[in-house]
DRENDO-1510 file (C-alpha; in Angstrom, 1 decimal, always signed):
<recs>
REC; n; res; u; v; w
REC; 1; MET; +120.8; -187.2; -68.0 .
REC; 2; ARG; +118.8; -190.2; -69.0 .
REC; 3; LEU; +121.5; -191.3; -71.4 .
REC; 4; ARG; +124.2; -191.0; -68.7 .
REC; 5; GLN; +122.1; -193.2; -66.4 .
REC; 6; LEU; +121.6; -195.8; -69.0 .
REC; 7; ARG; +125.3; -195.8; -69.8 .
REC; 8; THR; +126.5; -196.1; -66.2 .
REC; 9; ASP; +123.9; -198.9; -65.6 .
REC; 10; SER; +125.3; -200.8; -68.5 .
REC; 11; GLY; +128.8; -200.5; -67.2 .
REC; 12; TYR; +130.3; -198.4; -70.0 .
REC; 13; THR; +132.5; -195.4; -69.6 .
REC; 14; ILE; +132.1; -192.6; -72.2 .
REC; 15; ALA; +135.4; -193.6; -73.8 .
REC; 16; GLU; +134.3; -197.3; -74.1 .
REC; 17; ALA; +130.9; -196.3; -75.5 .
REC; 18; VAL; +132.4; -194.1; -78.2 .
REC; 19; GLU; +135.0; -196.7; -79.1 .
REC; 20; GLU; +132.4; -199.5; -79.3 .
REC; 21; LEU; +130.2; -197.5; -81.6 .
REC; 22; GLY; +133.1; -196.4; -83.8 .
REC; 23; LEU; +131.3; -193.4; -85.3 .
REC; 24; ARG; +133.7; -190.8; -86.8 .
REC; 25; HIS; +131.4; -187.9; -85.9 .
REC; 26; LEU; +130.8; -188.9; -82.3 .
REC; 27; SER; +133.6; -187.9; -80.0 .
REC; 28; GLU; +133.9; -188.4; -76.2 .
REC; 29; GLY; +133.4; -184.7; -75.7 .
REC; 30; MET; +130.3; -184.7; -77.8 .
REC; 31; LEU; +128.7; -187.6; -75.9 .
REC; 32; GLN; +129.6; -186.0; -72.6 .
REC; 33; ARG; +127.8; -182.7; -73.7 .
REC; 34; VAL; +124.8; -184.7; -75.0 .
REC; 35; GLU; +124.5; -186.4; -71.6 .
REC; 36; LYS; +124.7; -183.0; -69.8 .
REC; 37; GLY; +122.0; -181.6; -72.1 .
REC; 38; ARG; +124.4; -179.1; -73.8 .
REC; 39; ALA; +124.3; -180.7; -77.2 .
REC; 40; VAL; +122.2; -183.1; -79.3 .
REC; 41; LEU; +123.1; -186.1; -81.4 .
REC; 42; ARG; +123.1; -185.3; -85.1 .
REC; 43; TYR; +121.2; -188.4; -86.1 .
REC; 44; ILE; +118.4; -190.5; -84.5 .
REC; 45; GLY; +120.3; -193.5; -85.7 .
REC; 46; ASP; +123.1; -192.7; -83.3 .
REC; 47; LEU; +120.6; -192.5; -80.4 .
REC; 48; LYS; +119.2; -195.9; -81.4 .
REC; 49; ASN; +122.8; -197.4; -81.6 .
REC; 50; LEU; +123.6; -196.1; -78.1 .
REC; 51; ALA; +120.3; -197.5; -76.7 .
REC; 52; GLU; +121.1; -200.9; -78.3 .
REC; 53; LEU; +124.6; -200.8; -76.8 .
REC; 54; TYR; +123.2; -200.0; -73.4 .
REC; 55; GLY; +120.8; -202.9; -73.6 .
REC; 56; VAL; +117.6; -200.9; -74.0 .
REC; 57; ASP; +115.0; -203.3; -75.4 .
REC; 58; ASP; +111.9; -201.6; -74.0 .
REC; 59; VAL; +110.1; -199.9; -76.8 .
REC; 60; GLU; +108.5; -197.3; -74.6 .
REC; 61; VAL; +111.9; -196.4; -73.1 .
REC; 62; LEU; +113.4; -196.0; -76.6 .
REC; 63; ASP; +110.4; -193.9; -77.8 .
REC; 64; GLY; +110.8; -191.7; -74.8 .
REC; 65; LEU; +114.5; -191.2; -75.6 .
REC; 66; ILE; +113.7; -190.3; -79.2 .
REC; 67; GLU; +111.1; -187.7; -78.1 .
REC; 68; LEU; +113.6; -186.2; -75.7 .
REC; 69; HIS; +116.1; -186.0; -78.5 .
REC; 70; LYS; +113.6; -184.3; -80.8 .
REC; 71; GLY; +112.8; -181.7; -78.2 .
REC; 72; ALA; +116.4; -181.0; -77.5 .
REC; 73; ALA; +117.2; -180.8; -81.2 .
REC; 74; SER; +114.6; -178.1; -81.7 .
REC; 75; GLN; +116.4; -176.0; -79.1 .
REC; 76; ASP; +119.9; -176.7; -80.4 .
REC; 77; TRP; +121.3; -173.2; -81.0 .
REC; 78; LEU; +122.9; -173.9; -84.4 .
REC; 79; THR; +119.7; -175.3; -85.9 .
REC; 80; GLN; +118.2; -171.9; -85.5 .
REC; 81; TYR; +120.5; -170.4; -88.1 .
REC; 82; ARG; +120.7; -173.0; -90.8 .
REC; 83; GLY; +118.8; -170.9; -93.2 .
REC; 84; SER; +121.3; -168.1; -92.8 .
REC; 85; LEU; +124.6; -170.0; -92.9 .
REC; 86; LYS; +126.4; -171.7; -95.7 .
REC; 87; PRO; +126.6; -175.5; -95.3 .
REC; 88; GLU; +130.4; -175.3; -94.9 .
REC; 89; MET; +130.0; -172.8; -92.1 .
REC; 90; GLN; +127.4; -175.0; -90.4 .
REC; 91; ALA; +129.8; -177.9; -90.5 .
REC; 92; TYR; +132.7; -175.9; -89.2 .
REC; 93; ALA; +130.7; -174.3; -86.3 .
REC; 94; GLY; +129.5; -177.8; -85.3 .
REC; 95; ILE; +133.1; -179.1; -85.3 .
REC; 96; GLU; +134.5; -176.0; -83.6 .
REC; 97; VAL; +132.6; -176.6; -80.3 .
REC; 98; GLU; +133.9; -180.2; -80.3 .
REC; 99; ALA; +137.5; -179.2; -80.3 .
REC; 100; VAL; +139.8; -179.7; -77.4 .
REC; 101; THR; +142.2; -177.0; -78.7 .
REC; 102; LEU; +142.1; -174.4; -81.5 .
REC; 103; ARG; +145.0; -172.7; -83.2 .
REC; 104; LEU; +143.9; -169.7; -85.2 .
REC; 105; TYR; +145.6; -167.2; -87.4 .
REC; 106; HIS; +144.2; -164.2; -89.2 .
REC; 107; PRO; +146.1; -161.7; -91.3 .
REC; 108; THR; +143.4; -159.1; -91.9 .
REC; 109; LEU; +140.7; -159.1; -89.2 .
REC; 110; VAL; +140.2; -159.9; -85.5 .
REC; 111; PRO; +139.2; -163.6; -85.5 .
REC; 112; GLY; +135.5; -164.3; -85.0 .
REC; 113; ILE; +135.8; -165.9; -81.5 .
REC; 114; LEU; +137.6; -162.7; -80.3 .
REC; 115; GLN; +135.2; -160.2; -81.8 .
REC; 116; THR; +132.8; -158.0; -79.9 .
REC; 117; GLU; +129.2; -158.0; -81.1 .
REC; 118; ASP; +129.5; -154.4; -82.4 .
REC; 119; TYR; +132.8; -155.3; -84.3 .
REC; 120; ALA; +131.2; -158.3; -86.0 .
REC; 121; LYS; +128.1; -156.2; -86.9 .
REC; 122; ALA; +130.2; -153.4; -88.4 .
REC; 123; LEU; +132.1; -156.0; -90.6 .
REC; 124; PHE; +128.9; -157.4; -92.0 .
REC; 125; GLU; +127.6; -153.9; -92.6 .
REC; 126; GLU; +130.7; -153.0; -94.7 .
REC; 127; VAL; +129.7; -155.5; -97.3 .
REC; 128; ARG; +125.9; -155.4; -96.9 .
REC; 129; SER; +125.2; -154.0; -100.3 .
REC; 130; ILE; +127.7; -156.3; -102.0 .
REC; 131; GLU; +126.4; -159.5; -100.4 .
REC; 132; GLY; +122.7; -158.4; -100.5 .
REC; 133; TRP; +122.3; -159.0; -96.8 .
REC; 134; THR; +119.3; -157.8; -94.8 .
REC; 135; SER; +119.2; -156.5; -91.2 .
REC; 136; ALA; +117.8; -159.9; -90.3 .
REC; 137; SER; +120.6; -161.9; -92.0 .
REC; 138; ILE; +123.2; -159.7; -90.5 .
REC; 139; GLY; +121.7; -160.1; -87.0 .
REC; 140; ALA; +121.7; -163.9; -87.5 .
REC; 141; HIS; +125.4; -163.9; -88.5 .
REC; 142; VAL; +126.3; -161.7; -85.5 .
REC; 143; GLU; +124.4; -164.0; -83.2 .
REC; 144; VAL; +126.1; -167.0; -84.5 .
REC; 145; ARG; +129.5; -165.5; -83.8 .
REC; 146; LYS; +128.5; -164.6; -80.3 .
REC; 147; ARG; +127.2; -168.1; -79.7 .
REC; 148; ARG; +130.3; -169.7; -81.1 .
REC; 149; LYS; +132.4; -167.8; -78.6 .
REC; 150; ALA; +130.0; -168.7; -75.8 .
REC; 151; GLU; +130.0; -172.4; -76.7 .
REC; 152; SER; +133.7; -172.7; -77.1 .
REC; 153; ILE; +136.2; -170.5; -75.2 .
REC; 154; LEU; +133.7; -169.0; -72.8 .
REC; 155; ARG; +131.7; -172.0; -71.8 .
REC; 156; PRO; +131.9; -172.7; -68.1 .
REC; 157; ASP; +132.6; -176.4; -68.3 .
REC; 158; ASP; +135.8; -177.6; -69.9 .
REC; 159; PRO; +136.2; -174.6; -72.3 .
REC; 160; VAL; +138.0; -175.0; -75.6 .
REC; 161; ARG; +141.7; -173.9; -75.3 .
REC; 162; ALA; +142.5; -171.4; -78.0 .
REC; 163; TRP; +145.9; -170.2; -79.2 .
REC; 164; VAL; +145.4; -167.1; -81.5 .
REC; 165; ILE; +147.9; -165.2; -83.7 .
REC; 166; VAL; +146.7; -162.0; -85.2 .
REC; 167; ARG; +148.7; -159.9; -87.6 .
REC; 168; GLU; +149.3; -156.4; -86.2 .
REC; 169; SER; +147.9; -154.7; -89.3 .
REC; 170; ALA; +144.6; -156.6; -88.8 .
REC; 171; LEU; +144.3; -154.9; -85.4 .
REC; 172; GLN; +145.2; -151.5; -86.8 .
REC; 173; ARG; +142.5; -151.7; -89.4 .
REC; 174; PRO; +139.6; -149.3; -88.4 .
REC; 175; VAL; +136.2; -150.9; -88.1 .
REC; 176; GLY; +133.2; -148.9; -87.1 .
REC; 177; ASP; +134.5; -146.0; -85.1 .
REC; 178; VAL; +137.2; -145.2; -82.5 .
REC; 179; GLN; +134.9; -146.2; -79.6 .
REC; 180; LEU; +134.2; -149.5; -81.2 .
REC; 181; MET; +137.9; -150.2; -81.7 .
REC; 182; HIS; +138.6; -149.3; -78.0 .
REC; 183; GLU; +136.0; -151.8; -76.9 .
REC; 184; GLN; +137.5; -154.4; -79.2 .
REC; 185; TYR; +141.0; -153.9; -77.8 .
REC; 186; ALA; +139.5; -154.2; -74.3 .
REC; 187; GLU; +137.8; -157.4; -75.2 .
REC; 188; ILE; +141.0; -158.9; -76.6 .
REC; 189; THR; +142.8; -157.9; -73.3 .
REC; 190; ALA; +140.1; -159.5; -71.2 .
REC; 191; LEU; +140.2; -162.7; -73.2 .
REC; 192; ALA; +144.0; -162.9; -73.1 .
REC; 193; GLU; +143.7; -163.0; -69.3 .
REC; 194; ARG; +141.7; -166.3; -69.4 .
REC; 195; GLU; +143.7; -169.4; -68.7 .
REC; 196; ASN; +142.4; -171.2; -71.8 .
REC; 197; VAL; +143.2; -168.4; -74.2 .
REC; 198; ARG; +146.6; -167.4; -75.6 .
REC; 199; ILE; +146.8; -164.4; -77.9 .
REC; 200; GLN; +149.9; -163.3; -79.8 .
REC; 201; VAL; +150.4; -160.3; -82.1 .
REC; 202; LEU; +152.5; -160.8; -85.3 .
REC; 203; PRO; +154.4; -157.6; -86.2 .
REC; 204; THR; +153.5; -156.5; -89.7 .
REC; 205; ALA; +157.0; -155.2; -90.3 .
REC; 206; ALA; +158.7; -158.5; -89.2 .
REC; 207; TRP; +161.0; -160.2; -91.7 .
REC; 208; THR; +159.2; -163.5; -91.3 .
REC; 209; LEU; +156.5; -165.8; -92.7 .
REC; 210; GLN; +153.2; -164.0; -92.8 .
REC; 211; PHE; +150.6; -166.4; -94.3 .
REC; 212; ALA; +148.1; -164.8; -96.7 .
REC; 213; TYR; +145.0; -166.5; -95.6 .
REC; 214; ASN; +143.3; -167.1; -92.2 .
REC; 215; PHE; +143.2; -170.7; -91.0 .
REC; 216; THR; +142.3; -172.8; -87.9 .
REC; 217; ILE; +143.7; -176.1; -86.7 .
REC; 218; LEU; +141.3; -178.0; -84.6 .
REC; 219; ASP; +142.5; -180.7; -82.2 .
REC; 220; LEU; +139.5; -183.0; -81.8 .
REC; 221; GLY; +140.9; -185.2; -79.1 .
REC; 222; LYS; +142.0; -188.9; -79.2 .
REC; 223; THR; +139.0; -190.3; -81.1 .
REC; 224; LEU; +139.0; -188.0; -84.1 .
REC; 225; PRO; +141.8; -186.8; -86.4 .
REC; 226; ALA; +142.9; -183.2; -86.2 .
REC; 227; THR; +141.4; -181.0; -88.9 .
REC; 228; VAL; +142.5; -177.8; -90.6 .
REC; 229; GLN; +140.1; -175.2; -92.0 .
REC; 230; VAL; +141.2; -172.5; -94.4 .
REC; 231; ASP; +139.3; -169.6; -95.9 .
REC; 232; SER; +140.0; -168.8; -99.5 .
REC; 233; ALA; +140.1; -165.3; -101.1 .
REC; 234; TRP; +136.6; -165.8; -102.5 .
REC; 235; GLY; +135.0; -166.8; -99.2 .
REC; 236; ALA; +134.9; -170.5; -99.6 .
REC; 237; ILE; +135.8; -172.7; -96.6 .
REC; 238; SER; +138.0; -175.7; -97.1 .
REC; 239; MET; +138.5; -178.4; -94.5 .
REC; 240; SER; +140.9; -181.3; -94.4 .
REC; 241; ASP; +142.0; -184.0; -91.9 .
REC; 242; LYS; +144.8; -185.3; -94.0 .
REC; 243; PRO; +147.8; -185.7; -91.7 .
REC; 244; SER; +150.1; -184.1; -94.2 .
REC; 245; GLU; +148.0; -180.9; -94.5 .
REC; 246; VAL; +147.5; -180.7; -90.7 .
REC; 247; THR; +151.2; -181.0; -90.2 .
REC; 248; ARG; +152.0; -178.4; -92.9 .
REC; 249; PHE; +149.7; -175.8; -91.3 .
REC; 250; GLY; +151.0; -176.7; -87.9 .
REC; 251; GLU; +154.5; -175.9; -89.0 .
REC; 252; ILE; +153.3; -172.6; -90.6 .
REC; 253; PHE; +151.6; -171.7; -87.3 .
REC; 254; GLN; +154.6; -172.5; -85.2 .
REC; 255; SER; +156.9; -170.5; -87.5 .
REC; 256; MET; +154.7; -167.4; -87.0 .
REC; 257; ALA; +154.3; -168.0; -83.3 .
REC; 258; ALA; +158.0; -167.9; -82.9 .
REC; 259; SER; +158.2; -164.5; -84.6 .
REC; 260; ALA; +155.1; -163.0; -82.9 .
REC; 261; HIS; +155.2; -161.0; -79.6 .
REC; 262; PRO; +154.9; -163.2; -76.5 .
REC; 263; PRO; +151.4; -163.5; -75.1 .
REC; 264; GLU; +152.3; -161.5; -72.0 .
REC; 265; LYS; +152.8; -158.4; -74.1 .
REC; 266; THR; +149.4; -158.5; -75.7 .
REC; 267; PRO; +147.7; -156.2; -73.1 .
REC; 268; ALA; +150.3; -153.5; -73.6 .
REC; 269; ILE; +150.0; -153.8; -77.3 .
REC; 270; MET; +146.3; -153.3; -77.1 .
REC; 271; GLN; +146.9; -150.1; -75.0 .
REC; 272; ARG; +149.3; -148.9; -77.6 .
REC; 273; LEU; +147.0; -149.6; -80.5 .
REC; 274; ALA; +144.2; -147.7; -78.7 .
REC; 275; ARG; +146.4; -144.7; -78.3 .
REC; 276; GLU; +147.5; -144.8; -81.9 .
REC; 277; ILE; +144.0; -145.1; -83.4 .
REC; 278; GLU; +142.9; -142.2; -81.2 .
REC; 279; GLN; +145.8; -140.1; -82.6 .
REC; 280; ARG; +144.9; -141.0; -86.2 .
REC; 281; ASN; +141.4; -139.8; -85.6 .
REC; 282; ASP; +142.5; -136.4; -84.4 .
</recs>
């Protein structure tokens, strides 16, 4: 709130302040959330640059802003899990909440931002012994997924718009038990009803492009280039904002979207899948 007052007193709009600073990692959306107290600046230097831009020359005022920043940073939800997350995942989660729109595709699992808490936990439990995870580390990963959803597509103010394509076989894959899968199908149905979420199912048997790896295209608004994130077979996360790569994955996404069931059929597909998994369990 204090930063917003200083900005308006100095006559800058959010767009003008971001443009004047010219920092690649500071978007209009990010500055807006900082002013509302829903995010923190990554670096103290950014805060000092803003204060200088706004004409703050009072040392006490600047010191007060820095103390407020430190207090907010200690409560920043992502900082709580830095010991549990790989650096690449930290970077992605930080960028994800800054996106204006997300285009996601997953061939083998329900994407993270659509998962229920129990579905996510069951996935981590499947590889617990392989990865050497503890109950605490699994709990931290599940909490991160829950918070990512809350801070992106479910946030009350200006939620991220998401367009999701999921391969049908990913939805048919049993995770946990039948009840858990019923709850996951119900969650997808509920999310599909939101104005900011579009979910399509890609038929497994379709004679069409079915990309091997999951990826996300993040539109970060006018001030930052779009970015594509791809998971490799060995769990590494690769990110690129090269226009050629973003365009390539955009074309892949559009090709699969054209072959997928239309979004309005998603609720009926979830009902069918629920019946089928019940029958397979009999």
